[in-house]
N, C-alpha and C positions, 0 to 999 in steps of 0.2 A: 417425585414427579408423578409416579403412578397413582399415589393417593389423591393428588390434585385432579388428575384426569378422571379417576373413578368418582370422586366427589362431584365433579362437573357433570358427568353422565347421569349420576343419581339425581342431581338437582334438576336437570333438564327433564328427566323422566317424571319426577314428582310434579313439576310445573305442568307438564303435558296432561297427566292424569287429573290434576286439580282443575285445569281448564275444561277438560271433557266433562267432569262431574258438574261444574258450574253450568255448562251448556245444557246438560241433561235436566238440571233443575229449572232452567229457563225455557224449556221446550215443552210444547203441548200440541195436541192434535184437534183439528176441527173436522167433524164428520158431517157430510151432507149426502142425502140421497134424493134423486130425482128420477122421473120416468120420461121416456119418449117412445114414440110409436113409429114403426116401419109399416107404411100402408101397403095393402095388397097390390096397389097399382105402381109400386116403386120400380123404377127401371133396373135392368140387369147390366152388369159388366163394367160400369165406370163409377168413380166416386161422385156421389150426388149428395147435396146437403139435405138434412132432415130439419124440420121446423125447430128453431132454437127455443130454449127456455131460459127465463130469468130467475136467478136465485138471490133472495134477500140475504144479506150477510149477518145482520145483527152483531157486527164486529165489535162495536163499543162494549156491549154487554159481555160478549165472549172474552174479550181482552180483560175486562174488569174481573170476571169470574176466575181468570187465570193470573191475577195480581199483576197486570201490566196495562199499558196504554198503547194506542196505535203508533205514536211517535217512537216508542221503544222497540217495536217489532222490526227486526233486522233481516229476517229471512223466512220466506214462505215458499214451499214447493209442494207439488202433488206427490204424496207418499204412496198412495195406492188407489187404483180405480178398478172396480170389479163390475162386470155386467152380468145380469141374471134375467132370463125371460120370465115374466110374471103371468103373461097370457098369450097364447094358450099354454097351460102348465106343462104339457107333455112335449112341447116343442124344444128342439135343440138348435144350435147355431149353424147347422149344415148349410143353410141358405146364404150365410154371410161369408164373403170372401176377404174383405178388408174393412177396417173402421178407423176413424180418426176423430178426436175430440179437441175443440178449440175453446178458448176463453176470451172474452172481451168485456169492456165496460165503457161507460159513457166517456171517460177521459183517457182510456188506454186502448192501444191497438189490439187487434185479434192475434192470439198466439196459440200455436198447437201445444197441447198439454199432455196428450196421450195418444197411443196408436197401437194397432196390431195389424201387421202387414199380411199375415197368412193365418186365417182362422182355422184351427184344427177341426177335422170332421168328428162328429159325435159329442162335441163339447156342450155341456149344459151351463157352464159358467166360464167367463173369460176374464183373465187378468191382463189389462192393457199395460203397455210399457210407458212409463213416464218420460217426458222429454227433459225433466228437471228444470223447466223454465222458472224464472224468478217471478213469483206471483204476489209479492208484497202489496203492491198498489191495488190489485184486483180485490184482495181479501179485506183490505182496509176500507174500501168504499162501501156505499150503502147496498149495492147489488152488483152482480156480474151476470153475464149471459154465457151459456154453454151452447155451442153449436156442434152438431155431429155430422160427419160425412161418412157414408157407407157405400160399399160396392157389393152387390149381391151376386152370388154364383149361380143361383137358380131362382125362378119366380116363387113368390109366396101366395098361397091361396086365400089367406085371411090376414087381417092386421095383426101385428106382433108388438106387444108392449114389453119394453125392456127397462129394468131398473138399474140405474147407475149409482153405485155406492162409491163415493169419493172421500178420501181422507187426505187432508192437508197438514203438513208438518210445519209448525210455527215456532220460531226461535226469537226471543226478545233479549234486549240488553238489560242488565240488572238495574240501571238507574238512568 
């Protein structure tokens, strides 16, 4: 009886490891980077939208380069989102209190994808928290729009340009 139970446990462990290895083989990442600007006239204290930007996906080509097709993609999520100030270069994020990023597309509703509720003082780079929203249909489309909402803790004397480095994790079915 103990041998049967041990064999069963080993079989389950082997199947689990094999499934994880197959998922790893069918997983790839899409990196995107875009910039947005916080104007010097931006209001202080409340979450206010910043001008949205549209991102072309080139998804068919991206999927083809990763040996898959759109209809085989089963899971897409935001894996990482990093913000860095590109201009002025010596600026840190002390002016920023809170930030949220949203995604939308022509056929899909707007969904929050990342946020940071309390921006630390002195930070020169921010790692936003992903909401782990399901983003399959956004990435499969021809383009999507990213909209940012920010709350400033203090006024800015000049426009600030921020680069958003986004990495999406994509997992596809084998066939």
